[in-house]
TORRORO-633703 format. One record per residue: x, y, z of N, C-alpha, C in turn; residue in three letters. Coordinates in pm, whole numbers, plus 50000, padded with zeros to 5 digits. Layout:
residues N
XYZXYZXYZALA;...
This chain:
residues 285
447185981226245447615993126319447385990626468MET;448455991926549448315989526692447856002126765ASN;447676000726899447146011926976448036024226971GLY;449346022226980450276033726976450186040926843ALA;450116033426734450006039526602448686046926586GLN;447636041126640446326047726634446346061026708LEU;446886061026828446926073526905447816083826837HIS;448906079226775449766088526702449006094726586ALA;448216086526515447416091726405446356101426452GLY;445716098126564444706107126619445326119926672LEU;446526119026728447236131126770447486140226650ASP;447866134126537448126142026417446856149126370THR;445736141926368444486148126326444066159226423VAL;444246156826553443916167226651444746179826627ALA;446026178026595446876189626565446396196526438ARG;445996188826338445486194826214444226203026240GLN;443346198026325442166205826362442606218626431ILE;443546217526524444046229226595444696239426503GLY;445256234626392445886243326294444886248126189GLU;443616244626205442546248026110442826242225972ALA;443356230125969443606222925844442596211525836ARG;441356215425811440256205825819440236196025702TYR;440706200325587440716191525470441616179525497VAL;442816182125549443736171325578443196162225688GLU;442576168325789442006160425898440876151425847ALA;440006156925765438886149125713439356137625625ALA;440456139625558440996129125471441516117325553ARG;442046120125672442656109625752441656102225840ALA;440536108625874439616103225975439016089625938VAL;438506087425816437866074425789438796062425812PRO;440046063825771441006052925790441256050425939HIS;441376061026015441636059626159440436053526232LEU;439236057426194438046051626256437956036826226VAL;438216033026102438176018926064439216010926142ALA;440416016626156441466009826231441106008826378ALA;440486019126433440086019026574438996008726598ALA;438086007326505437035997126519437645983226520ARG;438605980626431439255967526428440045965026557ALA;440735975326604441545974126726440655971526848HIS;439465977726852438595976626969438015962626987ALA;437985954726880437365941426889438115932126983ARG;439385934827007440165925527089441045932827192HIS;440615944827230441485952727318440805957427446SER;439595952827475438945956027602438655970927618GLY;438615975527745438305989627771439275999327704PRO;440555995527694441516004227626441176006227480GLY;440755995627414440345996727275439096005027260GLY;438156003527355436936011527353437266026227371ALA;438236029327457438646043227477439216049127348GLU;440056041427281440626046127154439536048127050THR;438576038827046437486040126950436636052426979LEU;436336054627107435566066627144436316079127102ALA;437616079127125438426090627086438366092826935ARG;438446081926858438386083126712437066089326668ALA;435976085026730434666090626694434516105126740TYR;435106108626853435076122626897435816131426797VAL;436996126926755437776134626657437016135526525VAL;436406124526483435626124726359434486134726369ALA;433846135426485432766145026505433296159226500THR;434446161526563435046174926563435306179926422ALA;435666170726332435896174526191434566177026121VAL;433616167926139432376168626061431496180326103SER;431546184626230430686195626270431146209026211VAL;432346209426159432796221926097431896225725980LYS;431376215725910430436218325801429066212325828GLU;428856207925952427566202725995427046191725902ARG;427926182625864427536171725777426726161425854THR;425946153625781425066143725843425846133025920ASP;427086130425879427856119825944428126123126090VAL;428076135726128428356139426268427336133226363SER;426116131426317425076125226400425486111026437TRP;425996103626338426406089826359427656089026446LEU;428666097126414429926096226488429756100326634THR;428926110326661428696114426800428006103326879ALA;426996097226817426286086426886427216074626916ASP;428066071326819428976060026839430076063426939ARG;430446076026950431426079827053430866077127191SER;429586079927210428936077527340428856062527368VAL;428506054727267428436040227286429796034427326GLN;430846038827258432186033927291432626038727428ALA;432266051127463432656056527594432066048427709ALA;430866042927689430256034827794431106022427824ARG;431776017227722432626005527739434006009027794GLN;434416021527776435766025627813435936027627963ALA;434866032028030434896034328175436016044028215ARG;436086054928143437066065528169436306078728173ASN;436386086328282435576098528293435896109128189PRO;437156110228149437506120028045436876115927912VAL;436926103127882436306098027759434806100827761VAL;434176098227873432736100427884432396115227864ALA;433196124027922432936138327908433146142927764ALA;434196138127700434446142227562433336137327470MET;432866125027491431796119627408430496127327431ALA;430206130727557428996138427587429056152027519ALA;430216158327522430346171227458430136170027306ARG;430716159727245430546157727102429056156127068ALA;428356148027147426926146127123426166159127143GLN;426526166527247425836179127274425956188727156TYR;427166190227103427386199826994426526196326873VAL;426456183526841425646179326726424166182226750VAL;423676179126869422276181826901421976196826897LEU;422866204726953422666219326953422636224826811ARG;423556220326728423606225226591422316222226515GLN;421656211426552420436207526482419176212926551ARG;419366221226653418236227626717417506219226819GLY;418076207626858417436199026958417876203627098HIS;417456215527137417996221627258417586214227385HIS;416366209427391415926202427512416676189327529GLU;416816181927421417556169227424419026171927460TRP;419596182127398420986185627426421176189127573ALA;420236196727628420326200527769420296188327859ALA;419496178327824419436166027903420776158827901GLN;421406158427783422726152027770423746159227857VAL;423766172427849424736180227925424506178828075ALA;423256180228118422946179628260423306165928318ASP;423046155328242423356141928291424856139928303GLN;425596144728205427056143328209427646151128326ALA;427156163128349427656171128461427336164328594VAL;426136158828605425756151928728426606139428751ALA;426856132028645427606119528657429086121828685ASP;429636132928634431096134828634431566146528718LEU;430676152628794431036164828867432156162628968SER;432306150329019433356147629116434636142329056GLY;434686141128924435856135628856436846146728821GLU;437956147128891438916157828872439456158128729GLU;439756146428673440346146028538439386151428432ARG;438086149728457437106153828357436746168528366ALA;437226175428471436756189028497436966198628379ARG;438126198828311438276208228199437266205828087PRO;436996192928059436036189927953434636193627998VAL;434326191428126433026195428177432846210528168LEU;433916218028191433826232528177433476236228033ALA;434096229327937433746231627796432286228027770HIS;431846216927827430466212627807429486222627867LEU;429826228027982428976238228043428916250927958LEU;430036254627899430056266327810429186263727687LEU;429316251927629428476248427514426996248727553GLU;426706243327672425326242727718424766256727742SER;425606265627795425166279527815424876286227682ALA;425706283627583425496289227449424216283727388TYR;423986270627405422756264727353421526270527420GLY;421606272927551420476279027622420216293127570ALA;421276300427539421116313827482420436313027347ALA;420836303527264420206301827134418736298227147GLN;418396291027253417006287127276416206298327343ALA;416866309527375416176320927434415986320027584GLY;416706310827649416576309027793417686316727864ASN;417436329327891418466338127948418916333428086THR;417966329528169418306325428306419216313328306THR;418866303128227419706291028221421066294228160ARG;421086302228055422356305627989423296312628087ALA;422766322128162423596329528257424086320628370THR;423206312228421423576303228531424646293328487SER;424466287328370425446277528321426786284128291LEU;426746296428240427996303328211428776305828340TYR;428106310128444428796312428571429326299328629GLU;428566288528613429016275428660430256271128582GLN;430246273628452431416270328368432626278428409ALA;432426291228434433526299828476434146294728607ARG;433296290928703433786285728830434516272528812ASP;433976263828726434596250828701435966252528637THR;436046261428539437306263828471438336269828565ALA;437896278428655438826285028748439466275128844ALA;438786263928870439346253928961440406245428895ARG;440526246228759441566238728689441276223828691GLY;442236215628643443516219528581443336225628444PRO;444406231128389444306238728265444316230128140ALA;444726217628149444836209128031444046196328051THR;443756189627941443056176927945444026165627914THR;443566153427933444396141827901444646140927751THR;443656144427671443776143627527444176157027467TRP;444716156427347445046168527272443856173727193LEU;442786166027188441716168527093440906181027123ASP;440126185027021439156195827040438286192227159ALA;437946201427245438076215927232439396221627280PRO;440396213427306441696218527348441716222627494GLY;442806228827535442936232627676441906242927718PRO;441476241927842440556251727898441366263527950MET;441116275227896441816287327936440786298227966THR;441246308728032440346319928061439846326427933SER;440666326027828440256332027702439106324327638ASP;439076311127658437956303227607436676307127680GLN;436786309327811435626313627890435126327127840VAL;436036336327814435636349627766435046348927625GLU;435586340127541435036338827405433596334227410ARG;433306324527494431926320027506431056330927567TYR;431616338727659430856350027712430476359627602GLY;431396362127510431106370427392429946364627313LEU;430026351727282428996345327199427636345127269CYS;427646341527397426386340327472425676353727482ILE;426406364227521425766377327536425396383327400HIS;426146379827296425766384227162424406378427124HIS;424256365327145422996358727111421856364227196VAL;422136367527320421116372827409420796387527382LEU;421546393727290421266407427252421916418027337GLY;422876414027421423576423427507424936426527446ASP;424966435627350426206438727278427256444727370SER;426826452727467427786459027558428546448427637ARG;427836438527692428496427727766429376419427672ALA;428896417027550429686409327454431006416227424ALA;430976429327408432196436927380433166436327499LEU;432636436127620433496435027738434226421527738LYS;433506411027703434136397827695435186397627584HIS;434876403727473435836404227362437116411527405LEU;436966422427477438126430027523438986421927620ALA;438366412327688439106404227786439856392627722ALA;439616389927595440326379127526441716383927488VAL;442716376427530444096379627497444486371627373ASN;444496378427257444766371527132446136365127126GLY;447096370427200448446364927198448566352227282LYS;447546349127360447596337727450446746326027400ARG;446076327627288445226316927237446086305027196LEU;445686292827233446586281327220446696275427080PRO;445726277726993445756271726859445246281726755THR;445576278926630445076287426521443566285726504ARG;443066273826533441616271826526440916280526628GLU;441486281726749440896290326851440956305026807ARG;442066309026746442176322526692441096325026587GLU;440876315026502439856316326398438476317926458ALA;438196310426565436896311426629436666325526686ARG;437706331226747437566344626804437326354726694VAL;438076353926583437876363326473436476362126415ARG;436016349826395434696347626337433606353026431HIS;433696349526559432696354026655432686369326667ASP;433866375326665433966389826675433376396426551SER;433656390626434433116396126310431586395526310ALA;431016384526361429566383426369428986394326459LYS;429656396826570429196407126662429216420826594LEU;430336424326533430446437326467429456438526351TYR;429266427726279428316428026167426906430926217CYS;426506424226324425166426326377425006440126442ASP;426116446026484426076459526540426096470226430MET;426246465926304426276475226192427646480726161GLY;428676475726228430046480226202430676470926099ASP;430266472525974430746463625869432236465225840LEU;432806477325846434266478325823435086470125922PRO;434706470226049435436462226148435246447326121SER;434026443426085433766429426052434586425125931ALA;434636433625830435396430425709436876428825740LEU;437426437725819438856436825852439176423525921ALA;438306419326012438516406526079438396394825982LEU;437436395425892437236384625797438356383925694LEU;438916395225658440066395225569441266388625636GLN;441476391625764442536385225840442256370225853GLN;440996367025872440556353125882440936345325757HIS;440636351025641440926344325515442426343225490ALA;443176352825539444626352725520445306342325609GLU;444886341625735445606333425832445056319225846GLU;443756317425826443156304125835442186302225717THR;442736300525596441886300325476440846289225474PRO;441146277525530440146266825530438976270225621GLN;439256276225734438176280225823437316291025759ASP;437956299925684437226310925620436306306025510ALA;436486293825466435626288325360434486279725416ARG;434346279425547433206272225605431896279125567ARG;430826271425561429556276725512429036288325598SER;429236287625730428726298325816429426311625789SER;430706310925757431446323225724430946328725590VAL;430756319925493430306324325362428906330525368LYS;428056324925452426716330725469426806344925523VAL;427686347025621427836360425676428346370225571MET;429326365925494429886374825392428836377825284ILE;428066367925246426996370225148425986380325201SER;425666379325331424746389025392425316403025391GLY;426616404325417427256417425413427216423125271MET;427416414625172427346419125032425966424424997LEU;424936417825050423576422225021423306436025080ALA;423936438925194423726451825261424606462725202VAL;425856459225170426816469225125427656463825010SER;427056462324891427756456024779428956463824727PRO;429006476624755430116484824703431236487124803SER;431176480724921432226482625020433566477924965MET;434586486124967435896482424912436456469924981PRO;436846460324900437456448124951436496436924981GLY;435196440024992434246429725032434006419624920LEU;433836424524798433586415324687434796406324662ASN;435996412124676437196404024658437276392924763GLN;436896396124886436886386124992435866375224959LEU;434686379324912433646369724879434126360024772ALA;434806365024672435346356424566436396347024623VAL;437226352324709438326344324766437836332324845ARG;436746334124921436276323225006435126315324943VAL;434696319424824433626312124755432236316424797GLY;432116328924843430806333924886430136342624782ALA;430796345124671430236353824568429356346124472ALA;
């Protein structure tokens, strides 16, 4: 498989992720990673860039279910990025590593990764959209760690970075284009974690659902909004969003984090009309 074929395959997987078709993406990733490794042996920095991209895409798939392989793929994306000498590649690999570290609760280590990447790449125009995503992730991680000051500061820095553009990245891969709606979605998540439901609702109201670029992004907004409503005690609103979630992006609705939320709702309100049927549909019953 040559470089053009590899990038075409990775483009396909990136589109599948964007369409929330994770099963198909996961099926294709091992073959593409193996091909990228073979290609990189004799292709110099260009081959290293393709290999880093393959590992970033593999991480984007594996973090959906937080599988152990994401630890390996994120680390290898960083190793390949060092050989690629491309600022966008470096930023994407740093973000992949950050997400894995955050998911596993290594907040201090994750913060070091993010801060170093921002310091190294702050002057790189091409990397700016990915850095904005990384700053948003870092702000969310700081909120999860209970650091309100850092979370707020990083979120404002991310907002400013995103506002300077450009709106798209060189790659099609997750996290996709940087838009104002992505900034508002993270604002929703960050303020929700920090316990400020009023601010979270304001961010939710600012998200334009008709402007979201991918079905995966739509799924993220529905899931995040449902979590907010659930924690506020508005289970009917959460249920309505989750029912739409299962209808429009069924693979995303079967992720473990969604099933945990639905199981928790069942424990609180087992007789709510439609809830048990939803739980059965997504495998949470």
